[in-house]
C-alpha positions as CSV (number, residue, x, y, z in Angstrom):
1,M,41.0,-3.8,28.2
2,C,41.2,-6.5,24.5
3,L,43.8,-3.8,22.4
4,E,45.9,-3.8,25.8
5,S,49.4,-5.4,25.4
6,G,49.6,-8.9,27.4
7,V,46.2,-9.3,26.7
8,S,46.0,-13.6,25.5
9,Y,44.7,-14.0,22.2
10,F,41.4,-16.1,22.9
11,Q,40.6,-13.0,25.3
12,R,40.7,-10.7,22.5
13,A,38.3,-12.9,19.8
14,A,36.1,-13.0,23.0
15,C,35.9,-9.7,22.9
16,V,35.2,-9.4,18.8
17,F,32.5,-11.9,19.1
18,A,31.0,-10.4,22.1
19,L,30.7,-7.2,19.9
20,I,29.5,-8.9,16.9
21,P,25.5,-9.7,17.9
22,V,25.7,-5.6,19.2
23,L,26.9,-4.2,15.9
24,I,24.6,-6.7,14.2
25,T,21.3,-5.6,15.8
26,G,21.9,-2.0,15.3
27,C,21.9,-2.6,11.0
28,K,19.4,-5.3,11.7
29,S,16.8,-2.4,12.9
30,S,17.8,0.3,10.2
31,D,16.1,-2.5,7.9
32,K,13.3,-1.5,8.6
33,P,10.6,0.8,6.8
34,A,10.6,4.6,6.9
35,Q,6.8,5.1,6.8
36,S,4.6,2.0,7.2
37,T,1.6,2.9,4.9
38,T,-1.7,0.7,4.3
39,K,-4.4,1.7,1.6
40,A,-6.7,3.5,3.9
41,T,-3.8,6.3,4.8
42,R,-2.8,6.4,1.5
43,L,-6.5,7.6,-0.2
44,F,-6.8,11.8,0.4
45,A,-9.7,14.3,-1.1
46,V,-9.4,17.5,-2.4
47,K,-9.8,20.0,0.3
48,V,-10.4,23.6,-2.2
49,D,-12.6,24.3,-4.0
50,S,-11.3,23.9,-7.8
51,A,-7.2,22.1,-7.4
52,G,-5.4,22.3,-10.7
53,F,-4.6,18.5,-11.8
54,Y,-1.2,18.5,-14.2
55,R,-1.0,15.3,-16.7
56,R,2.7,15.8,-17.0
57,G,3.4,18.2,-13.7
58,P,3.2,21.9,-13.7
59,R,5.2,24.1,-15.4
60,P,5.0,28.1,-15.0
61,G,3.0,29.7,-17.5
62,N,1.0,26.6,-18.5
63,D,-2.6,26.6,-16.5
64,P,-4.1,22.9,-15.4
65,D,-5.4,19.8,-18.0
66,L,-7.7,19.2,-15.1
67,K,-9.3,20.9,-12.4
68,L,-10.6,18.2,-9.4
69,P,-13.7,19.6,-7.4
70,K,-13.6,19.5,-3.9
71,D,-13.9,16.0,-2.0
72,T,-12.4,14.1,-5.5
73,V,-10.6,11.1,-3.9
74,V,-7.3,10.7,-4.7
75,K,-4.6,7.5,-4.5
76,L,-1.5,9.3,-3.2
77,I,1.1,7.4,-5.5
78,R,4.6,9.8,-4.7
79,P,4.2,12.8,-2.1
80,S,6.2,15.6,-2.2
81,F,6.5,19.1,-0.8
82,G,5.5,20.9,-3.8
83,Y,3.2,18.6,-5.9
84,S,2.4,15.3,-5.6
85,K,1.8,12.4,-7.9
86,V,-1.6,11.3,-7.5
87,E,-4.5,9.2,-9.4
88,V,-7.9,10.2,-9.4
89,V,-10.0,6.6,-8.0
90,T,-12.9,7.3,-10.2
91,S,-11.2,7.5,-13.4
92,G,-7.8,6.4,-13.1
93,L,-6.3,9.1,-14.1
94,Q,-2.5,10.1,-12.9
95,G,-1.2,13.4,-12.5
96,Y,0.2,15.8,-10.3
97,V,-1.8,17.6,-7.6
98,A,-0.4,20.7,-5.7
99,S,0.3,19.0,-2.0
100,E,-1.3,21.5,0.2
101,E,-5.0,21.5,-1.6
102,I,-4.6,17.8,-0.8
103,A,-5.7,16.2,2.6
104,P,-6.5,12.7,3.8
105,A,-9.9,11.5,3.0
106,S,-13.0,10.7,5.7
107,S,-14.9,7.4,6.0
108,T,-17.9,9.4,4.7
109,M,-15.7,10.0,1.0
110,L,-14.2,7.2,1.4
111,A,-17.8,5.6,1.3
112,S,-19.0,7.7,-1.5
113,A,-16.0,7.0,-3.6
114,T,-16.4,3.1,-4.3
115,I,-16.6,2.3,-7.7
116,L,-19.8,0.6,-9.2
117,P,-19.0,-2.6,-11.2
118,T,-19.0,-1.5,-15.0
119,D,-21.8,-4.0,-15.5
120,S,-24.3,-2.9,-13.3
121,P,-26.7,-0.6,-13.7
122,G,-25.9,3.0,-13.0
123,A,-22.3,2.5,-13.4
124,V,-20.0,4.6,-15.4
125,S,-16.4,3.8,-17.3
126,P,-13.8,5.5,-17.5
127,A,-14.5,6.0,-21.0
128,D,-17.9,8.0,-20.3
129,S,-16.2,10.3,-17.8
130,S,-15.4,13.9,-18.3
131,A,-11.7,13.2,-18.3
132,T,-9.8,11.7,-20.7
133,Q,-8.6,8.3,-20.7
134,S,-5.1,7.1,-19.0
135,T,-2.6,6.7,-21.9
136,G,-0.7,3.4,-20.0
137,P,-1.7,0.1,-20.3
138,A,-5.4,-1.0,-19.0
139,P,-4.6,-3.4,-15.8
140,E,-5.0,-6.8,-16.0
141,Q,-7.9,-8.5,-14.5
142,F,-8.3,-11.9,-12.6
143,N,-11.6,-13.4,-11.5
144,L,-10.9,-15.5,-7.6
145,N,-14.2,-16.6,-7.3
146,S,-13.1,-19.3,-10.1
147,E,-13.5,-22.8,-9.8
148,D,-10.1,-23.2,-11.8
149,P,-7.9,-26.5,-9.5
150,R,-5.0,-24.1,-9.4
151,L,-6.8,-21.6,-7.0
152,V,-8.8,-24.3,-4.8
153,P,-7.0,-25.1,-1.9
154,P,-6.7,-28.6,-0.7
155,P,-8.8,-30.7,1.1
156,E,-7.7,-30.3,4.9
157,Q,-5.5,-33.7,6.0
158,L,-7.8,-36.1,8.4
159,P,-6.3,-37.8,11.1
160,P,-5.0,-41.5,10.7
161,I,-8.0,-44.3,11.1
162,D,-5.4,-46.3,13.9
163,L,-5.4,-43.8,16.6
164,P,-6.7,-44.7,20.0
165,A,-10.3,-43.5,20.7
166,P,-10.1,-40.8,23.0
167,A,-9.6,-41.5,27.5
168,P,-13.3,-40.8,29.1
169,A,-13.4,-37.7,31.3
170,P,-13.3,-38.7,34.8
171,E,-16.2,-38.3,36.4
172,P,-16.8,-35.7,39.5
């Protein structure tokens, strides 16, 4: 209809402006991420008796660097069909595990995998664990319970004093 001869310039312009929102809406829907994941869905556990753990990736003819026992909780960093990149929650060690040897962790496993602070009695630091330390830099630590004035929210604004008193409630 818009491209036929005999159609005025204004009718063609109206057709173009009518199609623009349709085209923009179609492009806008492709901006959404393919999969939304939360922290809870990214925690997995070893489901086999012993899973091979490779620090730099699996290579033919090489044995795994470590063996992870069953129910070891790992954080999924990058999923893949063959081997997924994971981080062991208790030690922070990163490496690769066969994707079919891990499954989403149950709530009881997640509760048992909570890490104790290093200054509490009975806590195990990553240096004391049987696995070797991570080769990456140590993560930066923040104290969010600080009294630093930059972290304290501003006081709540009070209404001005010169407002009239509220009207009394009508009696029934």
